[in-house]
N, C-alpha and C positions, 0 to 999 in steps of 0.2 A: 222455654225448652231446655233440655239439659245436653250438654257436649262434653261428655265423658271422654278422658284420656289426651284432653287439649294441654292439660299440665298435669304433674306427678300426683299432686294432692287430690284424694276423692273429693268429689262435691256431694253435699250431704241436705238433706231436708231436716230442718232443726226447731219445726214449728209443732207444738201438740195440736192434736184435732180442736177444732172449733167450728160445729155446723154454722155459727151466725156468718162467718166470714167467706162462705160459699156464696157464688153468684146467682144459685137459685133458691137460697134459703126462703126469701120472700113467697116463693110460690108453694111452700111446704105446706099441707093441712091435715093433721096438726101440726107445727112447727117441732123440729128436732130438739131434743134437751140442749142448752148451751153451756159454755162455762159461766155465764153470768148468772143462770138459773140455780147453779151449785155453788156460787162464790168464787169461782176460780178453775183450778184444773184439776182439785182433789177435796174429796168429801167422805167422812167416815160416818157411820150410823151405829146406833146403840138398841135401844128398845125395840123388840119386834111383836109384842102383842098388846092390845090395850083390853083389860078386864072387863067382861059384862057381867052381870048378873041380875036375875030378876028382870031382864029387859031394859037395864039401864047402865051406865058407866057411873060408878061412884067418883065424881070427881074430885073429892078431896083424896082419895086414893090415887088417883091418877096423876095429881099435883105432886103428891109424894114419890110416885114413881118417876116424875119427871126430874124431880129434885135429886133422886138417887142416880137416875143415868145420865142426865144432861143440864148439870147445874150450871148455871150461867155465872155463878160467881168464881166459877174455876175455868183455866184455860183449858183446852182441848187436849185429853191425854193426862189431865192432872186428877187428884184426889185430895180431900181435905187430910188433916191431921189424924183425926180418929177412923178414917176409912169408913166413914157414914155418907160421904156423896163424892160422886164421880161425874166427869164429862167425857163421854164417849164419843161424842161429836154432834153436829149441827143437825142430825136427821133423824127420822125414824123408818124402820122398815115394817110395817104392821101388817098383821092378818087380817083379814076382811072381815072377819066375825064382829068387829066393833061395829058394823052398820046394822047389826040387828039391834043396836040399843035405840030406844026412842030420842035420846040426847046426844046421839052421838057428833051432832055439829056442834055442840058446846066444848067437845073435847078437841075439834078442829081449830074453833076459835081460841082455844088456850094454846096450842101450837102456834099459831098466829100472833100471840101476844108475846111469845117468848123467842119468835124469831127462828122456830125450827121447820124443817121440811119434811114431807112425807115420799119418800123415795120410791116406793113399789109397793101397792097393796096387794098382797098375795093370799094364796089359799083359794083361789077363784079356778076351779076345775069343769070344763065342759062336761056336760050331763050330770053333774053330780048337784042335786037339788037338795034343799033342806030335809032332813030326815030325822028320826028318832034320836039318831048318834050324831046329830049336827050337821056341819056343810053347810053350805050357801049357795044360793042360785047363781048361776054365772051370768045371768042378765042384769046388767047394771043399768038401772033406769036413769032416764035423761035428766031428771031432777036431782037424783044424788050427786050426779058430776058436775051439774051446774051449781050446786050449792058450794061444794068442794072446792070448785075452782074460784066462785064469789069468795070464799074466804081465805084460801091459800093463795091464789094465784098462781104465780109461777113456781112457787115453791111446792105446788103437788105435780110430781113428774109423771104419774101414770099408773095405771092397774098393770099387774104382772101376768104377762105371758109366760107362763112357768112351766117350761120343760114340754109344752104342748108339741114341738116338734118331734120329741120322741115318744109322746102318747100317740101322735099319727102315724109313726113308724110302727109302733108295737100294736095298737089296736085297732085304728081306723083301715089300715089295709088289709085286716083280717077278716072284715066284714063288708070289703068292697071288692069288686071286680079286679083281677089283677092287672096292672097297666102292661101295656104292649111294649112302651118304649121308655126311655129317660125322660124324653119331653113329655109324653103322657104321665108320667109319675108325678113330674115337677108340675104339670097344670092341676093334678087331683090335690097335691099340696098346698098350692095357691088358694084354690076353690076353697079348702076346708077353713083355711085360715081366713078369708073373707067372711065366712059366717062368724068365726069367733071377733074378729074386729069389730064387725058390727054390733055383737052382743057385748062388746067391751067399750061401745062409743067410739073406736077407732083411737084410742088414746091409751098405747101400751107402751109396755117396757118388755124386750125379750129375752128371757131369762132361758139361754138354749139348753138343750139336753144331748144333742148331738151335733156332728160337724154340719150344720144347715146356717151358721149365722149370716152368711151373705145373702141367703133367699129371704131371711128375716128383717135384715137391715136395709135390703131393696124395697121393702113394704114401707109406705109412708105412714102407715098407722103405728107402726113401732118407732118409737121417739128415741129408744135407745137400746143398745143391745149388751148383753153379758152372760155371765154362766155362775152356778156354783163351781167351786173348784174341790177338790178330793171327793168325798163321798163316795160314789162307786161309779164316777164319770171319768173320761179320758185323761190321761196324761196332762200334766199342766202344761210342760212345754210344747206339745202339738196342738192342745187345746187353745192356748193363748196366741199361738201362731195363727190359727183359723179366726179366733175373735179379733184380734189386734188387726189384722189383716181387712177384714170386713169392715171394721172401725174406720180404717185408713181409706178402703176403695168408696165406701159409701159416706163417707166424712159424719159419722155419728160418735157420740160418746159411750163409753163400756164401762160395766159395774163388774165387780167379782164378789160374791158370798163365799166365805171361806166356811166349809161344811166339818162339824165335829163328827160326822157319820163314815165309817166305811163300809165295806161290803157285809160285816159281821155285827155290827151295832153303832153304839155312839156314846160320846163321852158324857157323864154328868159327874157330879160332887155330892149326890144325896145319898146317904147310908141304905136309906130304904129301897133304892133302886139296884142295889149292885145284884140282885139276883136276874135283874133283866125283865122285858116285856113278857117273856113266856112264862113268868111265875105267875101274871094273872091272866094269861090267855091261853088257856089250854089247848085250844085248838091248834097253836102253834107247834104243840110238843116240848117236850122238856129239854131243855139245853138247845133250844134252836139257835144255830149259831149267826143268823142274821138279827137277832133281836137280843142281844147282849148290851148291858148298860153298865156302868160304875166308871172311876177314875182311870182304871187300866183298860177300857175298851175304847172302841171309835178311834179316831186318828192321835196320834201322839202330840204333845206341845210341841216339841222340836218341829215337827212335820208341819204343824199349820203355821207356827212362825216363818218357818222358810217360804212357805205359799204365799202368806202375805206380804212379805218383803220382796220376793221374785215377783209378784203381779204387781205391786206398788213401781219398781223398776221397769217391768214392761209398760207403763205408761196408764194404769188403771185410773180411772176417774172417781169412782165412787167403791168404797171397800167396806164388808160388815162381815160378821161372826154369826152364825146360826143362832146359839143359845149357849147355856151352861156358864154365863160369865157370873152368876151368884147361885148360892145354895137356897135352899126352900127357906133358910133363916134368914135370907137377903144379907148374906155375907159374900164379900167377893171371892171368888175362887181363883184357883191357879191359871185359869184360861182368861177370867177377865183381867187379872193383874197384867198378864202376857198382851192383853189386847190393848191396854193402857200403854203399855211399854212402847210397841210398835206404833200405835195411833200417834202418840207424841213424837216419836222419830218421823214418821211419814209425814205429818202436818207441817213440821219445821223445815222439810227440805222437800216440800212439793215442788217449789219452782226450782230448787237447786240441782235436783235431779237430771234434768235435761230431758230429752228425747231417745227412746233408744234407736240405736243404728241398725238398720237393717237393710243394708244392700241388695239382698236376693228376694225375689218375687216367684216363689213357687206357684205358677199358673195352670189351671186346670179349667176343662171346658165347664160352662156354665150350667149345663145341665147334668154334669157327672154325678151328682147324688151321693158322692163317696161316703163311707163311715168306716172306723177302723175294724180290724178283721173279727174282733168279739168286743162286745159291748153291751152294756146294760139294757139297754132298750130292743134286743133282740136275742132270741134262743137260737140263733143260726149263725154260721160262721161265714165269713167272707160274702157278705150281702151290700148290695147298694139300694138305696129308695125303698128298704124294708122288704123286697120280696124278689130281688133279682140278683143273680149269682156274680160274682166277681168275673170280670174278663181280665185279660193278661196286663192291661193298663191299670186298672184297680190295685193287681198284685204290685206293679210298679209303683205306685203310689206308696202303698205300704212298705216297700221296700227303701225306697227314698227316704221315707220318715225314721225306718229303723236304723238308716244310716246316719242321720242327722240328730236323731235322739234315742240312742241305743238302749233297748229294753221297754220302750214305750208300750209296746204291744202288751206287756203282762201286768199294765197299770189296772188296780182295783182286785186283781184274783189271788194276791199274795198276801198272808197275813202280815208279812213284814212291810208292806209299804211299797215294795219295789216298784220302779215305772211311774210313780206319780210325779216325781221329780227325777229327770235323766241328766246325765254328762251331756255336754255339746263339744264333741271333737272339733268342729269346725267353726265353733262359735256359736252365740244364740243370734243368728243374723238372719232369718227367715221369716216374711209373712205368707199367708196363703192368701192368693187374690183368684177372681174367676175371669174368664175371658172376655167379659163386657166392660172389663175396667175403662174408665175414661183415659185416653191417652196422655192427658196433663199429669194426672196420678201415678201413672205407669212411668214417665219419666223420674219421678224419685227414686226409682230403683236402679242398681248399676246392672243388675244381671235378671235374666228370666231363665229358670228351669221349667220347661214346660213338661207335664207329666199326665199322665192317665189316658183313657179312651177319648179320640178324637181326632179329626181329619183337619189340619190347618189351611184354609183356604180364605177366598173370599175377603169381606171385611177383616177376620182376624188376622190373616196374611198381611194385609195392608198395614193395620195397625203394627205388626211386629217389623215390619220393613221401615216404617217410619222411625222406630225405635232404635232399630241398629242404625239406620243411616245418620242418627245424632248421637252414635257412642255408646248404645245399648248392646249388652251382652247377651245371645239367645243360646241355650242347650235345648236340643229336641233329638227326638228318634224318628227313623225313617218310616216307622210303621204309624207315625203320625202326620206324615207328609203328602199333600196332594202334588199333582204334576207340576204346578208353578213354584211351590215351596222347594221341591226337589231341584228344580233348576236353580233358582235363588240360592241353594246350599251348595250348588257345584258338582251334585251327584249325578253320574250316569250310571244306570243298572245294567250289566251285562247280561242279566236274564239267567245265570248259573246260581245255584243254591250250593253252600258248603256247610261243613259241620266240623266242629273242633273242641276240644279240652283244654286248650291253653290259650293265653294272651301274651303279648309283648309289647313293653314300649321300646320303639326303635332307637331312639336317641340314647337312651341309657342301658339298652340291651337287658331290661329287667323282665324276667317271664314269670307268667302267674298261672298255677294251676286251676283250671275250672271245672266246674260241673258241665256236661254236654251241651252245647249249645248251637243253633243254627242261623245262617244268615244269608241275605241275597249279596252276591258278590256286586262291588260298585268300582268303578273307574274315578280315582280321585282326581284324576287331571294334574292340576297344578296346585293342588290342595295339600297342606301340611297334614300328614297323617301322624297321629299322637298315640295310636294304640292299632296293633293289626294282630292278626292270627298265629303268627308265628311264620308263615310263610307269604309274609308281604302282602297279605289282603286285608284292606283296612277295615278297621272297626270303629275308630272315631276320627274324626277329621276338623280340621280348622279352616274357615274361610275369612278372611277380611273383606268387610263390607261398608263401605262409608267409612264413617268414624268408629264403627262397631266391628264386630266379631260374631261369628255363626260356628257354633258348635254341632256337630250333627254325628249322631251315634246310629251305625249302618245295623247293628243288631237290635231286632224289634224289642222296643223298650229298654234296651240294654240288658236284657234278661236271659236267664238259661231257657233250657228247654224244660218242660214240666216234668218234677220230680216225684215219683209216686210216694204218698203217704197213707197209712193205716188210717189214720184218724187225724183231724186238724191239731189235737193236743198230743204233745209229743210223748211217747208211752202210754197213749189213750187206749181204752179197750171200747172197740165198736158197739158191743154188747152192754157194757156197763156204763160208760160215761157218756149218758144221754140227757143229763140234767144239768142245768146251771150250777148247782152247787159240787156236780162232779168235776169240774175244772179248777176247783180252787187249789192253790200250790202246785199247779203243773204250769208248764209254757207253753204257748201256742207256736206251733211249728209254720212251715211257709212250703206251698208246692213250687217255689221258683226262688231265683238269687239273682241279686245284681251280679254281674260279672267283676270279679275281683279287680280286674285291670280297670275297667272302666270306673269304679269306684276310688281307686287310687289316683287315677288322672283327674278326675271330678272333684275328690276332697281337696288335691293341693291347688286347686284353683279358686275352690270356695275359700279355703284358709287366707289366700291371698287377698280375698276383700276386707279383712279384718284390719282395724288400724291398730289394736294390740294384739300382741303376740304372748301366749301363755304356754309354758311347759309345765307339765304334772308329773310326779314321779310318787312311786310306791315307798322309796328309799330316799334317805337324805341326798341332797344334790351334793355332789362332789364325792360320793362314796363309791368303794372300790368291792366288786367289779363297778361298770357303769350302772347306774340306778335304774330299775325297771319303770318303766312309762305307764301311765294311766292317763284318764282324762277327768276334769270336773266341768260343771258349768260355768260360763263366763259370759257376761251381758256387757256390751259397751254402751253408752250413752253420751249423746253429743249436747253441747250447751251452746251458750250464746258467744261463747269464746273459742275461736279456730284453734288455740293451745291448750284446751282445757276438755278432760272428760271424765265421766263418772262410771267406774268399772265395778261391777258386781261378780264375785266369784263364790261358788256354793259347792262345796263337797256333799254328794249324796253316796258317798261310799261309806261301808262301814268299818273304815280304816282310815287314819290319818293320811293325808297327801302333802308332798313336799313340793310348793310352786316356785316358778320365776316366771316373773311378768314383765315386759317391756313393749314400749312403742315400736311400731313397724319401720318408722321413718324418722325418729327423732330420740333424744334422750328425755328419761323423767327427771324433771328437775326438783320437783317437791310433791309430795303426797301426804292426804290428811285420811285418816281413818274415821269415816263419818260415823259408822256403825258403834263404834267403841269410844265415846267420849270425845271424838273429834281430835285423837291425840296424831302429832307428827310420826311419819314413818319414816326408817331408815331406807334412804335411796343409796346405792352403791354402782358407779359405773353406768348410771342412766337405767338400771333396773331394780325391781324390788325381790326379794325372796322373803317368802313366808310358809307357816304351817298351816293346813286347814285340819281342825279337827274332826274325827269321824262324824257322821251326819246324824246319829242320835246324841251328841252333845247339843244342849239348848244354845249354847253361845260359842264363837269360834270356829264352826264349823261354816261361818259365812262372812264375808267382808264386803263393805260397800265404801270404794275409796274414790276420793277426788283428786285428779291427778293434773299438774300442770306441766306440760312439756318444755323443753328449751326453744321451742320454734313451732308455727302452725302446723297441725297434721290435717287438717281438712280446709274446705273452702265452702261457702254457702250458696245453694244453688240461684238464690234470687241474684247474686252478683253477676251471673252470667248474662 
């Protein structure tokens, strides 16, 4: 159990997820994928297809492919001198089509001999049976799985549950009776996946399509979770906060496939494909913006490189690219070269990277079903569970994420790639967890920010009381509290309602202009008022409880009243902007805002959770007049040494950023630039100054730095 605030140093959890270390591991059937199964904490893949012709796999050709992609004479990430052989990693991520071959088990035997794993057999789509244009049944025969497991054993990780949550959201609910509640929607979701699980022998890996990784991780049939990053999927920062949070909450490893796709097409390096798919598919229409291919289409190399490295520092266990590592002439492409470069770096530093420091748990109700305000698997704005409109608490979640990851909501809908990776003004410090989290896992977080539609009472309230008693911090809104929680928070309502257009910090006398908002008057008794309405009526209060602290926001969800909008898209035309492609290069608005005063008070306390302090400027540091401020992404990883950190700095702006980095409670004594040949960095006065190039620079827009402090800056939780 954690006892925060007993000493000044934060207590951190520094052990990576390993399902085999959990008490109930032996009861799981099938068992989750473990570190032992993948040979450590990190694994990379290469080949994604096994060619089948006339019902057979040409084994000689297959061996040549393995020699090209997974040459055992080379170290992982290396190539031979004439660029005719490479080693992309110790695993394949193959399409299920190889199962059509009569001799598919010969291919599995070849993989066994070479010590190669099969990570995730993909391309199995519910309801898509074998047809004239291909496809494969989604029914996996008992005999097939038994033979694969007999041959590969634990090196076969499972069948791909590939974005079926998104397909459920988009397709299944359109032909099902509309659920009447969030609980009913969840039960529909689980019931649908029980059928899928049975057809895939209950031996799956969940490649998520929407923000439902927790529901999938909670199912024993999903041995591992993960997602493709980029493509037309959610912003990587928020996406991985959900996936990483589910991984830690349910103790399952996670994978990331870095996509060459965006909303408009995909990257290839073959001359005859420059015209795009629409050249050979007239039904798509000439110039169809979603089917363009070529070296200047799809995701950029610098975007894919940053995505790979960010996921690595987030703690991903298995990482892969989709395709386009080679040309049709079997020559390595620029993407293939880049994959080898980052693979070599990551394999070398897999243990050295440490564990991402996430002191903040963003908690929401188990049945929330929240998804971003617009996303690939819906043609509607502001929906949960595929068919239910946002309530005010759902908009609060959106606003909290916009605060932590500014611009995330524009992800995938802009040609310039904005939103896929964002700055983190408060630090990249949050995991998303659901309210069913085990108390012992919850103890690993220093603070809980409770968001979304819910009433905190009964078992959940007891869980949070226990957490606060032993030093945790809880932030919640009065709209989420039942009577007992209100009493715990020390809030007594007078029964009067008020409205205002301003907020004020009493201590600093700082006043903020606000959109109109309404709130119930509260008598704070002996509480510490952090924010009021300018007339001494409290909007945010602090109460010390046990060893911890409770922050209560008296404005419902901390939000303004509804702001009229003609269309969810800023500047959108209700008559014309009705289809998905109408939304391209246009920002989504919001009918609510978080109060500016609440954001300021909250952000100051979130920033204080960081071990590292980062200042970012548009102008050179020390310039006159004072340099203009901006934000970058920064990630902190803790290691096995309490005086050592690994810090990732990434500039996602189209302009250079000047950065000063220091530790919050110590001086930096020594620093090594791991990403750039491990050169020693200049440390002046206990801090580091450096310049991050614009985001479209393939290099030096990002740094991964190992830092040694002059004294310890954290303690390990197991020492308590």
